Structures are given as structure tokens and as C-alpha cells.
N, C-alpha and C positions, 0 to 999 in steps of 0.2 A: 504494500500500500504506500502511495506517495501522497504526503500531506504538505501543502504549502501554507505555512503559518503566518505569512506576511504579504498581504496584498492590499492595495489602496483602492478606494472608490472616491471619485471626484469628477465633476464636469468642469473643465477648465474655463468654460464660458460663463459659469455661474458661481463657482466657489473659490476662485483664486483672484487675489488683487493684482493690479498691474505691477506693483512693487515686487510681490512674490514671484511673479512670472519673469520679471527682469533679472532678479537674483538667480533664478533657476537657469535662465538662458546664459548667464555669464559663466556658469560652471559646467552646465550640461546642455550644450547647444543642440545635440542630436536627440534629446529626450524631452518628454512632456509628462505631466501628471494629468492625464485625461483618461478617465476610466468610468464613463457612465455605464449603466447596465449592459447595453449592447456590446461594449468593449470588454467589460469584466467577464462576460460569459465565455470569452476565448480562454481566459486564464482558468476558469472553473472546469472547462472541458479538457484541459491539459493534464489534470491531476485527479486523484481519487477523492480528495477533500481539500477544502481551502478556507482559510480564515480571511475575512474581508472587514476593513474598518474605515471609518471616516477620521477626520482630525478637526477638532474644534480649537483653533488657534488664532483668534482675532489679532493677537499681538504681532504675528508674522504675516497675516493676510491670507489665511486659508481657513474657511469655515464651511464644513460639510455637515449638514444636520443628521442626527441619528436616525430620524424618520426616513431619510433618503436611502440609507443602507437597509433599514428594517423593511421598507417596501420592496426592495429588490430581493432580499433574502427570502421573504415569504413566498415568492414565486419561482425561486431559483433551484429548488431541489434540496434534498437532505444533505448533499455533500458540501453545501455552502453555509458557513457558520459566521454570523455577524457579530462584531464587537461594537460597542459604543465608544464615544469620546466625550469627556467633560473637561472643563477648564477649572482647575483648582482656585483660580483667582475669583471665581464666582462663588459666593457663600452658599448658593443652592446646589453646588456640584454634587454633593452626596445624594441629595434628593433626586437630582436629574439622573444619576446613575441608577438608582433604585427604580425609577420610572422606566428607564430604557430596558432594564432587565425584566421587570415584572409585567409591564404593559406592552413594550415593543418586542419582547422576545429575544433581545440581544444577549449574548452569553459571555462577554468579556469586556475589558476596558483598554482602550488605546490612549496612551499619554505621550506627550513630548514636552517636558518642562522647558527645554531649550527653545522650542517653537512657541510655547504658550507664555513664557516669560515669568515663571515662578520658581521659587526655591523648593525642590522636592523634599527637603527636610523641614519645611515650615509646618506650623500647626494646621494651616488650611489644607496642605497636601496630606498630612497625616489623617485628617478627618475623611478625606476621599479614600485613602488606603484602608482605613478602618471599615468603611462601608463596603468596599470591594471584598475584603476578607470575610465580612459577615455574610455577604451574598454568595460567596464561593466563586467569584468571577476572577479568572486569571487576568494579569495585566501585561500587555505588550508595551514596553517602555523604550522609546527611541533613545539611543545612546550613541555618543561619538560626535563626529563633526557634522557640519551642515553647510549648505550653500547660502543660507539666509544671513545677510550681513550683520543685522542687529541682534541676532540670536546669541545669548550669553553662554559661552562654552562652560562657564563654571556650573551651569545647571545640568550638565551631561557628563558627570564623572562616575565611572563604574563603582567606585568605593561607596557612593551614595546608596546604591542598591543594597549593599551589605548592611548599612544602617537601617534601611527600611525592612529588610528581611529579619533582622534581629528583633525589631519592634513588632513585626507582624509575621510570625513564623509560619502560619498556615497559608499565607498569601502566595500563590504561584505567580512568578514573574519571569518574563522572557526579556532578556537584554537584546535589543535589536542590533543587528550588524556587528555582533560581538564587541560592541562598544568601541569600534575603531576610531582613532588609532590606538586607544588604550586596551588592546586585546589581551595583553598579559594580565592587567589588573582585572579584567572581566573574568578570565579563566580562574584567577585566584578566588573571586567571589563565587563563581559557579561551583567550584570544587568544594567549598566549605558550607554552602547553603543548600540543603536538600531540595527546596522548592524553587530554586533559581536555575533557569536555563538560558541559553543564548541561541540566537539564530544566525545563519551564515548569509543572510540576504545582502545583496548589493556589494559583496566583497570581491568577487572573482575578477572584475576589470582591473584590479591592482594586484597582479600576480605575486609579487614578492611579499607584500603584506599578507596576502591570502595564505600563501604557503607557510609563513611564520605563524600566523594565527592558528592554523590547523595543527602544526607541529607542537606549538605550545600546549594546546589542549591534549594532544597525545602524550607528551612528556609528563604532564601533571595528572594523567589518568582521568581526564574530564571529557574526553571526546564523546562519550556515551550521552552527554547532556547537550550536545549540539543538535539543533533542529533545522530541518530544511525550510527555507523561505526564499522568495524571489525578489520582493520589493516591486512587484508588478504595479503599474505599467512600465516602470523604468527598465525592468528586466523580465524575461520570460522564464518559464519552467525549463524549457528545452535548453536555453543558453546557460541557465544556472547549473543544470546537471552536467552539461558539457564542460563548463568551467571547473566544476568540482572534480570531474574525472580527469581533467588535464592539469590538476594542481602540481603534479610532479614533473611537468615538462621542464621547469626551470633547473632541476637538479640532475637531469639526465647527463651521464658522463662525468659526474662529480662525486666527491666523497660524502656529500651531504645526504642525510637520511631521507627516505621516501615516506610520504604519508601512506600508511598501510591501506591496501585496497579494501579491507573489511571495514575500516573506519569510514572511508569514502562512501561505500555502499550502505553502511549503517546509517549515515546521515540522510541519504536519499530515501531510505525505506523506514525511517524511524516511526514508531507508533506514537506520534506526538499528541494526538487527541487523548489517548489514555493517560499519558504523562501529565497533561494539563487538566484532567478531569472532565473532558468534553466528549468522551465516547458514549 
């Protein structure tokens, strides 16, 4: 079974500000965040199951309503699992999350403090995490760098996940993109926290970083906690699998160790839904 734990839903003509699109274009000229229902269906058809989410980040200029994803998921089939997104800057964020889960049928939470402009260790963020833990909803947490110029990098440090996991031990957390470029720190957190995982989405276009990220997880005995994800629509399932299976190309003919084939295939075929309590 192949599960894509990381895909986006947004209509670039409705949900993205001009500033956000300009920042994206400056870093990713050949990519777009345009995945309305008719586009996202392509991603859903390419895998056995897929998690799709919006992002509520007015600070950065992207606001995708939870209802937009919920409406799509209701008619998309059982293999499509919708997450909600709430902004911890809003004092009603915990209630909004509860509404999204209980009334809209969404099953997880997508956050990006770096995009939303809040400290993930603040009281407001902790209230949101407490609600997610109480509801049993896993959290997909954007970590690492970004193309958004005004997004504060201090709000996307992997060690912050450790602080949250200590405070909310039952909360399942996925560190998106292995927290790049802080992949070593991410592996340290994933290794020590039973309910923290990391996805490999969006990493294969940087082959040297990718190879090192995978080998770090192998060397620390944490590769079994890496989940397959694409970052669709920026990247497809086919390209992500090809990139993963090509991770050792850089070290051919050298004395550097290879990422074991069983680790690579294990990521692709991981039972992620069971690990996240979504099966």
C-alpha cells in the first residue's frame, strides 16, 4: 500500500495573495500551488490513500477554508483523508478545530507557524495542541525553510517539536520535509519521541541533502519512522518515488555508504495510516 501523507489543496485564483505568488515564483519558477478538486484527483489516483489539507495562513497570504477541503473529501472516495487548518493567532482556533473534526468530518490538523506567524511554544499554540490531543487528531507540522520572505525561521525549528511532544505525549505529529535543512535535529526528535514522525516530501530535488537526511535516519535507527509524502502539487507521487529510488546515485563508485534498499522501499510502502491512527 502506498500512502501519500502530504498533499495540498488550493485554487491559486482564489486562495493565494499576489505577494505569496510573487515569493513562490522567485524561488520556484516552474511550480505552482494550484490544486482545486479536479487537479487533486490526479494525485489521489496515483496512490492507494492520500492525506489532503488546506492552510489557513493570512499572515503569509494563503487562506484555504476547511469547508473547501471537506466538500471535496466527501465526494472523493474513502482513500482521500482530509485535514483541517486553524491559525493559533485566532483565540477561537481550538473551537474551529473541534468544529472541523466533529461537523466537517476532517481527521487531522495542518499547521505552519512559520507561515501563520506565531510562536509554536506560546500559550495560544498550546491550547490548539491540547484540543488536537483531546480529539485524537494527528498534526502535520510544516518545518524547515520556506520561500515566503517575511516568514520567521525561528518558528520552524525541529527542537520545538520535542517541547510540544513532551507537553502532549499522546499527540501524533508529522514533521514535514524532515525539517530541512535541520534534518539531523529532526531525526534526533523523531528517534526519542514515540508519537513523532517525519515525512520525506519535497526533498528529492536537493540530492545531497536528501541522501544525508536518509542516511542520518538510518544511522540513528529512525528510518522506520519516515513517511512517504509528495508535497503535491509541487511534486508528484511518481517523481517522488523515482527520486527516492535514485537516492544512491550520488555515491555510486565511492566509498560512501548506500541507503539500504529495504529502507527505501519501506518508506514507499509504509503503513502510515495505522501509525497515525487513521486506518
